[in-house]
Steps between C-alpha positions, in 0.01 A plus 500: 500500500200718424154341534438432131856384443477255792158377386630436148803320643291274726245435226782389273642266764154363577455402136850353493449270800127421483568227245467122478878474527473635855309191613766233451742617770249643746294319767188593302597214268366260766129593474541526122546123498135455592167561325226450761423821691542345846829335400628838381392666827668241720817484291525879490445532872778257586732651239445844652529388863825313425639787293810595688853417399620421149224465243645173367487347849142620553393341172674172587339489845154562357557235235588252775198602706246447223667177391415376850138587420508316164480842334132523587496736801125569505414129496766442764355766731150359480564126495834425667531227760751438775736317264493795263591735784797282589637579157529865602720428798854625467411790271694813592587837350685747718290526818190343340477135599259206493318618814412820318416309183257267675312796644486668158350178361243491783404859427459438128285193565274692737473796265433311178238287669303822539607711203606438141755783496775628726393855419219476754762452773608861446151649497341529846138478391567190287730293722344191650525472881511883538133587552579810703609668177170452317386848603766641268334357189515746210720740695650747250871578465623155589862525611784254458622583850179366649515202265847404620419551868185295460679223312755450775226476763302261285804292408569430867136441594541122517548353845848411622695681230878477561632818657816472293297525176372852576820659370436370151182702441548873544254787517503881518402469866855376565632797295638255244535598134310174427722459196413135436125539538495819293689312229249216521213747468666660198520161332135422571342840431697673222406408145636626171584354160853394591411182687729540801246583772187284503213739573269217612351696791234762439390645835836650591604765248841588351459865602494399868807275499814591694840469335711211635792671669796262507864603537549551126184706450571700815854582389402609148198697623718695740749581225211633291370703798175307514560422868613746766413302815817381674379161620340233282158398632132508404497879483794482259303267271208744513729796424647322199159396369364853542789626288437235234129585485596839362638319194206260462208531746325193358798265518780635722664166581583432137814700577612216727629344177703812422645548848578132554651463155716806549620366836560134414581497130669838460640552854370858474 
């Protein structure tokens, strides 16, 4: 397709899939069950981290998880006791198990005792416990790559973190596409009038987001010649996002809706 033809096509698909109807069968339905900002953050983070496999299974697993927290994840993180933690034992989704879950809970408790938003965990100069980054206050051209690398370091800054849990939080430093975290950031940062993404974070900007590059998006993007790189890694996600910025520099990842919808719903 020519540039304008492809842009019109993707814009059309974006409008088609960026609708309330998209929510019901997607893991994003999990955070949409909550109202409090911190509940939304926690629910979205788990929904994104557990987002591999069939969407119905992911939704069911997240439903089970938050039922174990009395559907009040923020209160659970701050005020749980040993008996509450016992209720998490036995939780499992794919390779994510209760050992990983207990560390995630410990991280959230430590973080929310020092900050009222999870956004600060992605911003070096704002993260509690990371004083060595204070010199970067007000640094211009904040980059998502640095945010993701910093988050992984910060996430595992608690003592005695389980080695097995490391695989569940990716970063560009490992050359990962960071699909799940980029999807989480899209949910938290993007905001429009359609009500799918939340847009409850304000420091990170939509223009800087990186498109989540899962197997469906990757396949469709290659068919549309938006990706030329042979392997699928962090550089691939950057290549795709650079291509999408030509269509909308202010909000490139809105086309995640179009590419994902074409791949999953239309088997493009």
